[in-house]
N, C-alpha and C positions, 0 to 999 in steps of 0.2 A: 604619442603613445598609441599602440594598436589595441583596438577594442576586442575583447574576447568574445567568442562565439558561444553564447549560453542558449540552452534550450530548457523547456519545461517538460516534466513528466508528472502524471498524476495517477496515483494508485490507491485503491481502497483494499485494505486487507484486514478488516475487523478493527479491533482497538487500535486507534492511531498511536498510542503510546509505544506499541511494539513495533511499529513500522518505521520509526524514526532511526533508531540506532543502527540497523543493519546497513543503511544508505549513508548516513551521516559519517561513517568511519571510512568511507571509500575515497580514494583520490579522485579529483575532478568534480567532486560534489560541492557546490557553492553553497547551498542551503537546503534544508529540509523543514517544511512548515506543516504542522498538523492543522487540519481544518475539516471543512464540510463542503460536499459538492454533489451535484446530481439531483438536487431537489428543486422546490417551487417557492421557497420563501427566502427573501432577501435577508442577508446578515442573520442567520439563525443562531440562536444560543445553544449550548450544549443540552440544556434542559428540553428545549423545543425538539432538537434532533432526537434526543432519547425518547421523546413522546411517540416517535414513529408517525407523526403527522406532516412532516415537511418533505418527505421523500429524499432526504439527503443521506449520503454515506459519510462515515468517518473515513477521512482519507489523508494522504500526504501529498504535497506538492513539491517536487524536487527541482531545483535549478541546478543544471549540470553542464560541464563542458564536454561535448561529444567527442572532442579530439583526444580526451583523456580517458573518459568513462563513457563509451558509446551506448546508445539506447538499447541495443541487443544485451549488453551486460546488465543493465538496469532490470530489463525484463527477466533475465535468468535469475538475478538475485530475488526479484519479487516473487517468482514462482516458489522459491525455496523458503519463503516466510509464511506461506498460507496453506490451507487445505482447499485447493481449487476444486474439489468434488462436492463441497458443502455449499448448498444454496440457501441455507436457512441462517447463515451467519458464520462466525468463526470461534471454534473451540467452545468455552462456556458462555460466550456472548452471542445471544440469539437475537433475531430481528433484522429487518431491512437495513437499518443504519451500520450494521456490522457485516453485511454481505461483501463479497469481493467484486472488484471491477477494475479494469484498465480503462482510463479516460485518455484517448488519444487527442493530440493537438494538431495533427496534420496527417495527410494520407500517407506519408512515409511511415510514421509511428503505427498507424492503423495496420498497414501491411505487415510490418515487423511483428506486431502483437498477434496477429492472426497466424502468421507463420510459427511464432514460438508456441502458441496455444496448441496447434496442430502437432508440432514436434513432441511437445510434452505428452499429449494424448496417446501418440504412437510409441512413446518410450517404454512403456510397461511399468513406470514407477507407480502408477496408480491403477487400481482395478476398475474403478468407477469412471464414468465420463468426467471431462473437465467441463465445469458449468460456469466458470468465470466469464461474464460478459465483456465484450470490448465495445465501449460506447464513446461517442464524441464528447470532448470536454465541454463542460458547462462552467458557469461562474464558481469560483473557488473563494470560499470565505475562511479566513484564518480563524482558528479556534481561540478561546481565551488564553491569556498569558499563562495561566497556571498549567495549561496543557502542553505548552511549548517546551521541548527538550526535557520532558518528564523523566527520562532515564538518568539524566545528569543531576537534576534537582532533587530527585527522590530515589536514589539507587536501590535502596532496601526494599522499598514498596514496589518499584518497577520489577526487580528481580523475582519477588514473591509472586507478583501477578503473572509474569511471563511463565513461570514454572507452574503455579497454581491453576492457571486457565488451561493447561495442557498443551500449550503452543510449543514449549521447550522440548518435551518428550516427542511430539509429532515431527518437529524439524529434525531432531537427532535420529529418530527412527527412519526417516525417508531420506535424508541428506547426509547424515554423519555429524560429527561434533563441531566443526568449524563454521557452519552456516549460522 
């Protein structure tokens, strides 16, 4: 049997609950795991990350088949889930752990991320500069079980949060209904 060519992509986009569903629903996505990356504490807990003392971002790590859903498409979808002009967090969630970032796993991903950021900045979609950093991947620690697939386990709370945080309206205003 032929082994599939799977790769990793890691994105921080504010609350990780809201970053799973858009990717999880795409063909070629093997898994989407909520977790923590970019910090200096091994195996941090949610409480530690929320304390803003570990340096971690809430993030998702995506295992994908690039032959079905290439990294460029992941980047495009990522930009459409966040406010890339906000350096203080995302929507109602403030602080370093809720900031955006693209964590690249190889030089090819870094190049594609930088190109997509430049293209977005030149597109005119946003009036302010794109501030999302592009950083080398660091160890990724899966979040606690209750955070995984939150949108499936708690659909009413997930939907209320997605709308109440301002994320839904922002996405709709910038990208239309289907993103």
